[in-house]
N, CA, C and O atoms as a GROMACS GRO file, in nm:
protein
  508
    1MET      N    1   0.083  -0.117   0.000
    1MET     CA    2  -0.003   0.001   0.000
    1MET      C    3   0.089   0.123   0.003
    1MET      O    4   0.166   0.144   0.097
    2ASP      N    5   0.078   0.204  -0.105
    2ASP     CA    6   0.155   0.327  -0.114
    2ASP      C    7   0.074   0.446  -0.064
    2ASP      O    8  -0.039   0.467  -0.108
    3LEU      N    9   0.131   0.521   0.026
    3LEU     CA   10   0.061   0.637   0.080
    3LEU      C   11   0.128   0.763   0.021
    3LEU      O   12   0.249   0.768  -0.001
    4SER      N   13   0.043   0.865  -0.003
    4SER     CA   14   0.097   0.991  -0.047
    4SER      C   15   0.164   1.059   0.068
    4SER      O   16   0.146   1.018   0.183
    5GLN      N   17   0.246   1.166   0.041
    5GLN     CA   18   0.310   1.240   0.144
    5GLN      C   19   0.208   1.304   0.237
    5GLN      O   20   0.231   1.309   0.358
    6ASP      N   21   0.098   1.353   0.186
    6ASP     CA   22  -0.008   1.411   0.268
    6ASP      C   23  -0.071   1.307   0.361
    6ASP      O   24  -0.098   1.337   0.478
    7GLU      N   25  -0.095   1.188   0.311
    7GLU     CA   26  -0.152   1.082   0.390
    7GLU      C   27  -0.059   1.045   0.506
    7GLU      O   28  -0.105   1.023   0.618
    8VAL      N   29   0.068   1.038   0.481
    8VAL     CA   30   0.166   1.004   0.581
    8VAL      C   31   0.168   1.112   0.689
    8VAL      O   32   0.174   1.082   0.809
    9LYS      N   33   0.163   1.242   0.646
    9LYS     CA   34   0.162   1.351   0.742
    9LYS      C   35   0.036   1.349   0.831
    9LYS      O   36   0.043   1.375   0.951
   10GLN      N   37  -0.080   1.317   0.770
   10GLN     CA   38  -0.205   1.310   0.849
   10GLN      C   39  -0.196   1.198   0.949
   10GLN      O   40  -0.238   1.214   1.063
   11LEU      N   41  -0.143   1.083   0.908
   11LEU     CA   42  -0.128   0.970   1.004
   11LEU      C   43  -0.037   1.003   1.119
   11LEU      O   44  -0.063   0.966   1.234
   12ALA      N   45   0.073   1.076   1.086
   12ALA     CA   46   0.166   1.117   1.193
   12ALA      C   47   0.100   1.214   1.290
   12ALA      O   48   0.123   1.205   1.411
   13LYS      N   49   0.019   1.307   1.239
   13LYS     CA   50  -0.051   1.401   1.325
   13LYS      C   51  -0.152   1.329   1.412
   13LYS      O   52  -0.161   1.357   1.532
   14ARG      N   53  -0.228   1.237   1.355
   14ARG     CA   54  -0.322   1.160   1.437
   14ARG      C   55  -0.254   1.082   1.542
   14ARG      O   56  -0.301   1.074   1.656
   15SER      N   57  -0.140   1.023   1.505
   15SER     CA   58  -0.065   0.940   1.599
   15SER      C   59  -0.015   1.028   1.715
   15SER      O   60  -0.022   0.986   1.830
   16GLN      N   61   0.035   1.148   1.685
   16GLN     CA   62   0.082   1.239   1.791
   16GLN      C   63  -0.032   1.276   1.881
   16GLN      O   64  -0.016   1.273   2.003
   17LYS      N   65  -0.145   1.311   1.828
   17LYS     CA   66  -0.261   1.350   1.909
   17LYS      C   67  -0.305   1.233   1.993
   17LYS      O   68  -0.332   1.250   2.112
   18GLU      N   69  -0.312   1.116   1.936
   18GLU     CA   70  -0.351   0.992   2.009
   18GLU      C   71  -0.258   0.965   2.124
   18GLU      O   72  -0.300   0.928   2.233
   19SER      N   73  -0.125   0.985   2.097
   19SER     CA   74  -0.028   0.963   2.206
   19SER      C   75  -0.047   1.064   2.318
   19SER      O   76  -0.030   1.030   2.435
   20LEU      N   77  -0.082   1.195   2.282
   20LEU     CA   78  -0.105   1.288   2.384
   20LEU      C   79  -0.229   1.251   2.466
   20LEU      O   80  -0.230   1.265   2.589
   21GLU      N   81  -0.331   1.205   2.399
   21GLU     CA   82  -0.452   1.164   2.470
   21GLU      C   83  -0.422   1.044   2.559
   21GLU      O   84  -0.468   1.038   2.673
   22ASN      N   85  -0.348   0.951   2.511
   22ASN     CA   86  -0.312   0.832   2.588
   22ASN      C   87  -0.231   0.874   2.712
   22ASN      O   88  -0.252   0.823   2.822
   23LYS      N   89  -0.138   0.972   2.690
   23LYS     CA   90  -0.056   1.021   2.801
   23LYS      C   91  -0.143   1.090   2.905
   23LYS      O   92  -0.127   1.068   3.025
   24PHE      N   93  -0.236   1.174   2.858
   24PHE     CA   94  -0.326   1.242   2.953
   24PHE      C   95  -0.399   1.136   3.036
   24PHE      O   96  -0.405   1.149   3.158
   25GLN      N   97  -0.456   1.031   2.973
   25GLN     CA   98  -0.532   0.930   3.044
   25GLN      C   99  -0.441   0.853   3.143
   25GLN      O  100  -0.481   0.825   3.256
   26ARG      N  101  -0.324   0.821   3.099
   26ARG     CA  102  -0.231   0.745   3.189
   26ARG      C  103  -0.194   0.831   3.308
   26ARG      O  104  -0.198   0.783   3.422
   27VAL      N  105  -0.157   0.956   3.286
   27VAL     CA  106  -0.119   1.046   3.394
   27VAL      C  107  -0.241   1.071   3.491
   27VAL      O  108  -0.224   1.078   3.613
   28TRP      N  109  -0.358   1.084   3.434
   28TRP     CA  110  -0.477   1.103   3.516
   28TRP      C  111  -0.493   0.981   3.613
   28TRP      O  112  -0.514   0.998   3.733
   29HIS      N  113  -0.481   0.862   3.558
   29HIS     CA  114  -0.502   0.746   3.643
   29HIS      C  115  -0.388   0.729   3.748
   29HIS      O  116  -0.410   0.682   3.859
   30GLU      N  117  -0.266   0.768   3.707
   30GLU     CA  118  -0.155   0.758   3.801
   30GLU      C  119  -0.164   0.862   3.910
   30GLU      O  120  -0.143   0.830   4.027
   31GLU      N  121  -0.195   0.985   3.875
   31GLU     CA  122  -0.194   1.093   3.974
   31GLU      C  123  -0.328   1.112   4.045
   31GLU      O  124  -0.329   1.148   4.162
   32PHE      N  125  -0.439   1.090   3.976
   32PHE     CA  126  -0.568   1.122   4.033
   32PHE      C  127  -0.671   1.007   4.015
   32PHE      O  128  -0.790   1.031   3.992
   33GLY      N  129  -0.622   0.887   4.026
   33GLY     CA  130  -0.711   0.770   4.017
   33GLY      C  131  -0.823   0.763   4.115
   33GLY      O  132  -0.919   0.688   4.096
   34HIS      N  133  -0.812   0.842   4.220
   34HIS     CA  134  -0.915   0.843   4.323
   34HIS      C  135  -1.033   0.936   4.284
   34HIS      O  136  -1.138   0.935   4.348
   35LEU      N  137  -1.012   1.014   4.180
   35LEU     CA  138  -1.117   1.104   4.129
   35LEU      C  139  -1.194   1.034   4.017
   35LEU      O  140  -1.146   0.934   3.964
   36PRO      N  141  -1.307   1.082   3.982
   36PRO     CA  142  -1.387   1.021   3.870
   36PRO      C  143  -1.300   1.021   3.740
   36PRO      O  144  -1.233   1.119   3.709
   37ALA      N  145  -1.304   0.910   3.670
   37ALA     CA  146  -1.233   0.900   3.546
   37ALA      C  147  -1.306   0.968   3.437
   37ALA      O  148  -1.429   0.963   3.434
   38PRO      N  149  -1.235   1.032   3.343
   38PRO     CA  150  -1.300   1.097   3.230
   38PRO      C  151  -1.352   1.000   3.130
   38PRO      O  152  -1.302   0.888   3.118
   39VAL      N  153  -1.455   1.043   3.056
   39VAL     CA  154  -1.504   0.964   2.945
   39VAL      C  155  -1.432   1.011   2.820
   39VAL      O  156  -1.424   1.131   2.794
   40ARG      N  157  -1.379   0.917   2.744
   40ARG     CA  158  -1.307   0.954   2.619
   40ARG      C  159  -1.407   0.966   2.506
   40ARG      O  160  -1.506   0.893   2.496
   41GLN      N  161  -1.378   1.063   2.420
   41GLN     CA  162  -1.456   1.086   2.300
   41GLN      C  163  -1.608   1.097   2.326
   41GLN      O  164  -1.690   1.033   2.260
   42HIS      N  165  -1.641   1.180   2.422
   42HIS     CA  166  -1.779   1.200   2.464
   42HIS      C  167  -1.854   1.287   2.365
   42HIS      O  168  -1.812   1.399   2.336
   43ARG      N  169  -1.960   1.236   2.314
   43ARG     CA  170  -2.043   1.310   2.219
   43ARG      C  171  -2.142   1.395   2.303
   43ARG      O  172  -2.228   1.339   2.371
   44PHE      N  173  -2.130   1.525   2.301
   44PHE     CA  174  -2.209   1.608   2.391
   44PHE      C  175  -2.335   1.674   2.326
   44PHE      O  176  -2.422   1.726   2.395
   45HIS      N  177  -2.341   1.671   2.194
   45HIS     CA  178  -2.449   1.739   2.125
   45HIS      C  179  -2.544   1.636   2.068
   45HIS      O  180  -2.498   1.537   2.011
   46PRO      N  181  -2.675   1.655   2.080
   46PRO     CA  182  -2.774   1.555   2.038
   46PRO      C  183  -2.780   1.531   1.890
   46PRO      O  184  -2.815   1.421   1.847
   47THR      N  185  -2.744   1.634   1.807
   47THR     CA  186  -2.758   1.614   1.661
   47THR      C  187  -2.627   1.630   1.586
   47THR      O  188  -2.616   1.581   1.473
   48ARG      N  189  -2.529   1.694   1.642
   48ARG     CA  190  -2.400   1.709   1.576
   48ARG      C  191  -2.302   1.601   1.621
   48ARG      O  192  -2.318   1.545   1.730
   49LYS      N  193  -2.202   1.572   1.543
   49LYS     CA  194  -2.110   1.463   1.577
   49LYS      C  195  -1.989   1.510   1.661
   49LYS      O  196  -1.894   1.436   1.682
   50PHE      N  197  -1.996   1.636   1.706
   50PHE     CA  198  -1.891   1.685   1.793
   50PHE      C  199  -1.866   1.601   1.915
   50PHE      O  200  -1.961   1.556   1.980
   51ARG      N  201  -1.739   1.579   1.946
   51ARG     CA  202  -1.702   1.499   2.064
   51ARG      C  203  -1.589   1.571   2.139
   51ARG      O  204  -1.509   1.643   2.079
   52PHE      N  205  -1.584   1.550   2.266
   52PHE     CA  206  -1.472   1.602   2.349
   52PHE      C  207  -1.370   1.490   2.360
   52PHE      O  208  -1.407   1.372   2.364
   53ASP      N  209  -1.244   1.526   2.367
   53ASP     CA  210  -1.139   1.428   2.390
   53ASP      C  211  -1.162   1.359   2.524
   53ASP      O  212  -1.156   1.236   2.534
   54PHE      N  213  -1.187   1.437   2.627
   54PHE     CA  214  -1.218   1.385   2.761
   54PHE      C  215  -1.330   1.467   2.819
   54PHE      O  216  -1.338   1.587   2.796
   55ALA      N  217  -1.416   1.401   2.894
   55ALA     CA  218  -1.532   1.473   2.953
   55ALA      C  219  -1.571   1.406   3.084
   55ALA      O  220  -1.552   1.286   3.107
   56TRP      N  221  -1.626   1.491   3.169
   56TRP     CA  222  -1.688   1.448   3.292
   56TRP      C  223  -1.834   1.501   3.274
   56TRP      O  224  -1.865   1.612   3.318
   57PRO      N  225  -1.919   1.425   3.212
   57PRO     CA  226  -2.055   1.471   3.174
   57PRO      C  227  -2.135   1.517   3.293
   57PRO      O  228  -2.212   1.612   3.283
   58GLU      N  229  -2.119   1.451   3.407
   58GLU     CA  230  -2.196   1.487   3.525
   58GLU      C  231  -2.170   1.629   3.568
   58GLU      O  232  -2.258   1.696   3.622
   59TRP      N  233  -2.047   1.675   3.543
   59TRP     CA  234  -2.008   1.809   3.583
   59TRP      C  235  -1.993   1.906   3.467
   59TRP      O  236  -1.956   2.022   3.488
   60LYS      N  237  -2.021   1.860   3.346
   60LYS     CA  238  -2.013   1.936   3.225
   60LYS      C  239  -1.873   2.003   3.214
   60LYS      O  240  -1.862   2.122   3.186
   61LEU      N  241  -1.770   1.924   3.236
   61LEU     CA  242  -1.633   1.967   3.226
   61LEU      C  243  -1.570   1.879   3.115
   61LEU      O  244  -1.585   1.757   3.111
   62ALA      N  245  -1.498   1.951   3.024
   62ALA     CA  246  -1.434   1.878   2.911
   62ALA      C  247  -1.290   1.925   2.888
   62ALA      O  248  -1.254   2.038   2.922
   63VAL      N  249  -1.211   1.839   2.831
   63VAL     CA  250  -1.075   1.871   2.797
   63VAL      C  251  -1.059   1.843   2.646
   63VAL      O  252  -1.097   1.737   2.597
   64GLU      N  253  -1.003   1.938   2.577
   64GLU     CA  254  -0.971   1.924   2.435
   64GLU      C  255  -0.820   1.931   2.419
   64GLU      O  256  -0.759   2.031   2.458
   65ILE      N  257  -0.758   1.829   2.362
   65ILE     CA  258  -0.614   1.833   2.337
   65ILE      C  259  -0.593   1.853   2.186
   65ILE      O  260  -0.629   1.767   2.105
   66GLN      N  261  -0.536   1.968   2.152
   66GLN     CA  262  -0.508   2.004   2.015
   66GLN      C  263  -0.366   1.971   1.981
   66GLN      O  264  -0.277   2.054   1.997
   67GLY      N  265  -0.346   1.847   1.932
   67GLY     CA  266  -0.213   1.806   1.889
   67GLY      C  267  -0.171   1.875   1.762
   67GLY      O  268  -0.255   1.930   1.690
   68SER      N  269  -0.044   1.873   1.734
   68SER     CA  270   0.012   1.933   1.613
   68SER      C  271  -0.017   2.081   1.600
   68SER      O  272  -0.041   2.132   1.490
   69THR      N  273  -0.015   2.151   1.712
   69THR     CA  274  -0.043   2.293   1.715
   69THR      C  275   0.039   2.375   1.618
   69THR      O  276  -0.011   2.470   1.558
   70TRP      N  277   0.166   2.337   1.601
   70TRP     CA  278   0.259   2.414   1.519
   70TRP      C  279   0.278   2.356   1.381
   70TRP      O  280   0.373   2.390   1.310
   71GLN      N  281   0.186   2.265   1.341
   71GLN     CA  282   0.195   2.205   1.208
   71GLN      C  283   0.070   2.236   1.130
   71GLN      O  284  -0.037   2.253   1.188
   72LYS      N  285   0.080   2.244   1.002
   72LYS     CA  286  -0.036   2.268   0.919
   72LYS      C  287  -0.125   2.145   0.915
   72LYS      O  288  -0.077   2.032   0.911
   73GLY      N  289  -0.254   2.169   0.916
   73GLY     CA  290  -0.350   2.060   0.903
   73GLY      C  291  -0.459   2.056   1.009
   73GLY      O  292  -0.450   2.122   1.112
   74GLY      N  293  -0.559   1.978   0.982
   74GLY     CA  294  -0.664   1.952   1.081
   74GLY      C  295  -0.720   2.077   1.144
   74GLY      O  296  -0.786   2.156   1.077
   75HIS      N  297  -0.697   2.098   1.269
   75HIS     CA  298  -0.755   2.212   1.343
   75HIS      C  299  -0.693   2.344   1.305
   75HIS      O  300  -0.747   2.448   1.343
   76ASN      N  301  -0.581   2.346   1.230
   76ASN     CA  302  -0.513   2.467   1.202
   76ASN      C  303  -0.558   2.532   1.071
   76ASN      O  304  -0.510   2.640   1.036
   77THR      N  305  -0.647   2.468   0.999
   77THR     CA  306  -0.698   2.526   0.872
   77THR      C  307  -0.819   2.617   0.904
   77THR      O  308  -0.876   2.613   1.013
   78GLY      N  309  -0.854   2.698   0.806
   78GLY     CA  310  -0.973   2.784   0.826
   78GLY      C  311  -1.096   2.702   0.857
   78GLY      O  312  -1.173   2.736   0.946
   79TYR      N  313  -1.114   2.594   0.783
   79TYR     CA  314  -1.229   2.503   0.803
   79TYR      C  315  -1.223   2.442   0.942
   79TYR      O  316  -1.323   2.438   1.014
   80GLY      N  317  -1.104   2.394   0.980
   80GLY     CA  318  -1.088   2.329   1.111
   80GLY      C  319  -1.113   2.423   1.228
   80GLY      O  320  -1.178   2.387   1.326
   81LEU      N  321  -1.058   2.548   1.216
   81LEU     CA  322  -1.079   2.648   1.321
   81LEU      C  323  -1.228   2.686   1.327
   81LEU      O  324  -1.284   2.702   1.436
   82THR      N  325  -1.290   2.702   1.215
   82THR     CA  326  -1.434   2.739   1.212
   82THR      C  327  -1.516   2.630   1.283
   82THR      O  328  -1.603   2.661   1.364
   83ALA      N  329  -1.488   2.506   1.252
   83ALA     CA  330  -1.560   2.395   1.319
   83ALA      C  331  -1.530   2.390   1.470
   83ALA      O  332  -1.619   2.364   1.551
   84ASP      N  333  -1.404   2.414   1.506
   84ASP     CA  334  -1.370   2.417   1.649
   84ASP      C  335  -1.443   2.531   1.724
   84ASP      O  336  -1.493   2.513   1.836
   85TYR      N  337  -1.449   2.648   1.660
   85TYR     CA  338  -1.522   2.759   1.723
   85TYR      C  339  -1.670   2.727   1.742
   85TYR      O  340  -1.730   2.755   1.846
   86GLU      N  341  -1.728   2.668   1.635
   86GLU     CA  342  -1.873   2.632   1.643
   86GLU      C  343  -1.892   2.532   1.760
   86GLU      O  344  -1.984   2.546   1.841
   87LYS      N  345  -1.804   2.433   1.767
   87LYS     CA  346  -1.814   2.329   1.872
   87LYS      C  347  -1.807   2.398   2.008
   87LYS      O  348  -1.887   2.369   2.097
   88LEU      N  349  -1.711   2.487   2.025
   88LEU     CA  350  -1.693   2.557   2.154
   88LEU      C  351  -1.817   2.642   2.191
   88LEU      O  352  -1.858   2.647   2.307
   89ARG      N  353  -1.875   2.711   2.090
   89ARG     CA  354  -1.994   2.787   2.116
   89ARG      C  355  -2.110   2.701   2.155
   89ARG      O  356  -2.183   2.733   2.250
   90LEU      N  357  -2.129   2.592   2.084
   90LEU     CA  358  -2.239   2.499   2.116
   90LEU      C  359  -2.219   2.441   2.259
   90LEU      O  360  -2.315   2.429   2.336
   91ALA      N  361  -2.099   2.408   2.292
   91ALA     CA  362  -2.068   2.352   2.425
   91ALA      C  363  -2.097   2.456   2.533
   91ALA      O  364  -2.160   2.426   2.634
   92GLN      N  365  -2.051   2.578   2.512
   92GLN     CA  366  -2.076   2.683   2.614
   92GLN      C  367  -2.224   2.712   2.627
   92GLN      O  368  -2.273   2.732   2.738
   93ARG      N  369  -2.299   2.713   2.516
   93ARG     CA  370  -2.443   2.738   2.525
   93ARG      C  371  -2.512   2.627   2.604
   93ARG      O  372  -2.614   2.651   2.669
   94ALA      N  373  -2.456   2.506   2.599
   94ALA     CA  374  -2.514   2.394   2.672
   94ALA      C  375  -2.463   2.386   2.815
   94ALA      O  376  -2.498   2.294   2.889
   95GLY      N  377  -2.378   2.484   2.855
   95GLY     CA  378  -2.336   2.489   2.995
   95GLY      C  379  -2.203   2.418   3.022
   95GLY      O  380  -2.166   2.400   3.138
   96TRP      N  381  -2.131   2.377   2.916
   96TRP     CA  382  -2.004   2.306   2.936
   96TRP      C  383  -1.887   2.407   2.960
   96TRP      O  384  -1.885   2.517   2.906
   97LYS      N  385  -1.794   2.362   3.042
   97LYS     CA  386  -1.667   2.432   3.061
   97LYS      C  387  -1.562   2.348   2.988
   97LYS      O  388  -1.533   2.234   3.025
   98VAL      N  389  -1.507   2.408   2.883
   98VAL     CA  390  -1.409   2.335   2.799
   98VAL      C  391  -1.272   2.391   2.821
   98VAL      O  392  -1.250   2.511   2.809
   99LEU      N  393  -1.177   2.302   2.854
   99LEU     CA  394  -1.039   2.336   2.879
   99LEU      C  395  -0.954   2.292   2.761
   99LEU      O  396  -0.931   2.172   2.745
  100PRO      N  397  -0.907   2.387   2.677
  100PRO     CA  398  -0.826   2.348   2.565
  100PRO      C  399  -0.674   2.349   2.596
  100PRO      O  400  -0.622   2.440   2.661
  101TYR      N  401  -0.607   2.246   2.548
  101TYR     CA  402  -0.460   2.238   2.571
  101TYR      C  403  -0.394   2.208   2.437
  101TYR      O  404  -0.439   2.122   2.362
  102GLY      N  405  -0.284   2.281   2.410
  102GLY     CA  406  -0.208   2.262   2.289
  102GLY      C  407  -0.088   2.173   2.315
  102GLY      O  408  -0.062   2.130   2.427
  103THR      N  409  -0.014   2.148   2.207
  103THR     CA  410   0.103   2.063   2.214
  103THR      C  411   0.205   2.117   2.318
  103THR      O  412   0.263   2.039   2.395
  104SER      N  413   0.227   2.247   2.320
  104SER     CA  414   0.322   2.305   2.413
  104SER      C  415   0.281   2.280   2.558
  104SER      O  416   0.364   2.249   2.643
  105ASP      N  417   0.149   2.295   2.583
  105ASP     CA  418   0.098   2.270   2.717
  105ASP      C  419   0.124   2.129   2.766
  105ASP      O  420   0.154   2.105   2.882
  106CYS      N  421   0.110   2.033   2.666
  106CYS     CA  422   0.116   1.894   2.698
  106CYS      C  423   0.260   1.842   2.721
  106CYS      O  424   0.279   1.724   2.751
  107LYS      N  425   0.359   1.928   2.706
  107LYS     CA  426   0.498   1.888   2.736
  107LYS      C  427   0.505   1.859   2.885
  107LYS      O  428   0.586   1.775   2.925
  108ASP      N  429   0.427   1.924   2.967
  108ASP     CA  430   0.423   1.895   3.109
  108ASP      C  431   0.283   1.841   3.140
  108ASP      O  432   0.198   1.912   3.193
  109MET      N  433   0.261   1.715   3.106
  109MET     CA  434   0.129   1.659   3.121
  109MET      C  435   0.082   1.650   3.267
  109MET      O  436  -0.037   1.656   3.296
  110VAL      N  437   0.178   1.634   3.359
  110VAL     CA  438   0.139   1.633   3.503
  110VAL      C  439   0.076   1.767   3.540
  110VAL      O  440  -0.021   1.771   3.615
  111ALA      N  441   0.131   1.880   3.487
  111ALA     CA  442   0.077   2.011   3.517
  111ALA      C  443  -0.064   2.024   3.458
  111ALA      O  444  -0.155   2.076   3.523
  112VAL      N  445  -0.082   1.976   3.335
  112VAL     CA  446  -0.212   1.978   3.268
  112VAL      C  447  -0.316   1.902   3.348
  112VAL      O  448  -0.424   1.953   3.376
  113VAL      N  449  -0.282   1.780   3.384
  113VAL     CA  450  -0.375   1.692   3.456
  113VAL      C  451  -0.398   1.748   3.594
  113VAL      O  452  -0.510   1.737   3.644
  114THR      N  453  -0.304   1.805   3.657
  114THR     CA  454  -0.321   1.866   3.791
  114THR      C  455  -0.416   1.986   3.784
  114THR      O  456  -0.500   2.005   3.872
  115GLU      N  457  -0.401   2.065   3.678
  115GLU     CA  458  -0.492   2.181   3.662
  115GLU      C  459  -0.637   2.132   3.641
  115GLU      O  460  -0.730   2.187   3.699
  116VAL      N  461  -0.651   2.030   3.558
  116VAL     CA  462  -0.785   1.976   3.533
  116VAL      C  463  -0.849   1.918   3.663
  116VAL      O  464  -0.968   1.937   3.691
  117ALA      N  465  -0.768   1.849   3.737
  117ALA     CA  466  -0.818   1.791   3.866
  117ALA      C  467  -0.857   1.902   3.964
  117ALA      O  468  -0.957   1.890   4.034
  118GLU      N  469  -0.779   2.008   3.968
  118GLU     CA  470  -0.813   2.122   4.056
  118GLU      C  471  -0.945   2.183   4.014
  118GLU      O  472  -1.029   2.212   4.099
  119ILE      N  473  -0.965   2.202   3.883
  119ILE     CA  474  -1.091   2.256   3.839
  119ILE      C  475  -1.206   2.163   3.862
  119ILE      O  476  -1.314   2.209   3.900
  120LEU      N  477  -1.188   2.035   3.842
  120LEU     CA  478  -1.292   1.937   3.869
  120LEU      C  479  -1.332   1.942   4.017
  120LEU      O  480  -1.451   1.933   4.049
  121CYS      N  481  -1.239   1.956   4.102
  121CYS     CA  482  -1.267   1.959   4.245
  121CYS      C  483  -1.335   2.088   4.289
  121CYS      O  484  -1.390   2.093   4.400
  122GLN      N  485  -1.333   2.193   4.207
  122GLN     CA  486  -1.398   2.317   4.238
  122GLN      C  487  -1.546   2.324   4.183
  122GLN      O  488  -1.623   2.414   4.217
  123VAL      N  489  -1.577   2.229   4.101
  123VAL     CA  490  -1.713   2.230   4.041
  123VAL      C  491  -1.817   2.209   4.151
  123VAL      O  492  -1.806   2.116   4.230
  124PRO      N  493  -1.920   2.297   4.155
  124PRO     CA  494  -2.022   2.278   4.261
  124PRO      C  495  -2.095   2.144   4.247
  124PRO      O  496  -2.121   2.098   4.135
  125GLU      N  497  -2.128   2.083   4.358
  125GLU     CA  498  -2.190   1.952   4.361
  125GLU      C  499  -2.328   1.954   4.294
  125GLU      O  500  -2.371   1.850   4.244
  126GLU      N  501  -2.400   2.068   4.292
  126GLU     CA  502  -2.533   2.069   4.242
  126GLU      C  503  -2.542   2.065   4.091
  126GLU      O  504  -2.651   2.049   4.036
  127LEU      N  505  -2.425   2.080   4.020
  127LEU     CA  506  -2.427   2.073   3.871
  127LEU      C  507  -2.449   1.933   3.827
  127LEU      O  508  -2.453   1.907   3.706
   0.00000   0.00000   0.00000
């Protein structure tokens, strides 16, 4: 199977993002396994296919990891950014708090996970 250069780049970007998501999940379980575990790829909208990388639906808290921040493609195109903005607006209108993290943020995944855990612990119980 011969892949074009663009196909190889897309696979590499997906692989990087997936590894960041896997790293987030691993660090979450290692550092904060006593807290509720996030749901991966949570679909939050009833008619759109938008999903969060990680979500705590009960508290309407979500994490979005934007891999390949400094590379062209996916979320970095006009179309991708437009879709991401729409997703964020829909989420906010539905009462979600969305925490976005880029590649640079994820270099210190323990700091990212710690921040998310702190925010999760601040969410009022009545939500």
